[in-house]
C-alpha positions, -999 to 999 in steps of 0.1 A, spaced: 348 -436 545 333 -457 514 298 -468 509 287 -497 488 271 -473 462 307 -453 457 320 -459 422 353 -440 411 346 -423 376 378 -419 354 381 -391 327 373 -415 301 339 -422 312 333 -388 328 339 -373 292 311 -395 279 289 -379 303 291 -346 287 299 -354 248 277 -377 229 300 -407 218 298 -443 219 285 -457 250 273 -424 264 238 -439 268 251 -465 291 274 -441 308 243 -422 315 219 -447 328 248 -463 349 256 -426 366 218 -416 371 214 -451 387 223 -465 423 258 -454 424 276 -424 442 301 -414 414 335 -401 429 361 -380 409 394 -369 421 409 -334 412 431 -352 385 396 -364 366 386 -326 369 416 -315 353 417 -339 323 379 -334 317 389 -296 312 421 -302 290 398 -329 272 369 -305 264 393 -276 253 413 -297 231 382 -314 214 368 -276 210 402 -268 193 398 -300 172 364 -288 159 343 -316 177 321 -289 191 322 -249 197 329 -226 223 294 -223 231 289 -262 238 319 -263 260 307 -234 281 274 -248 286 293 -282 295 315 -263 320 283 -247 336 265 -281 338 297 -297 351 303 -269 381 265 -272 390 269 -309 393 299 -304 413 282 -275 434 252 -299 443 273 -328 453 263 -353 422 300 -361 423 318 -366 456 353 -353 451 386 -362 464 422 -349 464 454 -365 452 480 -361 479 514 -376 482 505 -409 496 483 -417 464 515 -406 443 533 -433 462 506 -460 458 504 -454 422 538 -465 419 531 -495 438 504 -502 417 522 -498 384 546 -528 395 514 -548 409 499 -547 373 528 -557 354 533 -566 323 499 -542 317 514 -508 305 498 -486 326 502 -449 321 510 -426 353 478 -405 351 458 -438 352 478 -452 378 468 -421 400 432 -428 389 433 -465 400 456 -454 434 428 -427 442 403 -454 444 422 -478 462 435 -449 488 397 -444 493 390 -479 499 365 -477 467 362 -515 451 341 -503 419 356 -488 391 341 -472 360 362 -464 329 363 -466 290 399 -469 288 406 -510 278 443 -507 296 430 -491 327 401 -519 326 426 -545 325 447 -530 355 414 -525 375 404 -559 372 440 -572 379 438 -551 412 405 -569 419 382 -539 414 348 -542 403 352 -527 369 324 -510 348 339 -507 313 321 -485 286 337 -495 254 342 -523 229 
């Protein structure tokens, strides 16, 4: 059951919590404010993939990635993030949302994030992706956008 302070956090925003980049300070202020961040298992998978890709690209070393992984695991274990699973119904909803937001060119993973929030009845959505933010607004979600 969603509560008023629930906010679905997509991977583009989650990454800014662990890697210093533009708008990271705003994400930190937001996530440590009066919100209860919700993540899907998709965000956790994408987080791991992104962290490893950025390490291999030279953005940081393995030591930093391991520290971030430990911090993320601690925050998950302590309940800082509420976790949700993507099931087959969410996939069907994602397909419908892609149709609803046309002509916005929504990608599959972004549709799954939006469908996860929608399936939980969460009306607030945090993203740093401009296309996803546009789609979230079109779907009537209160959108917290962390980018230019």
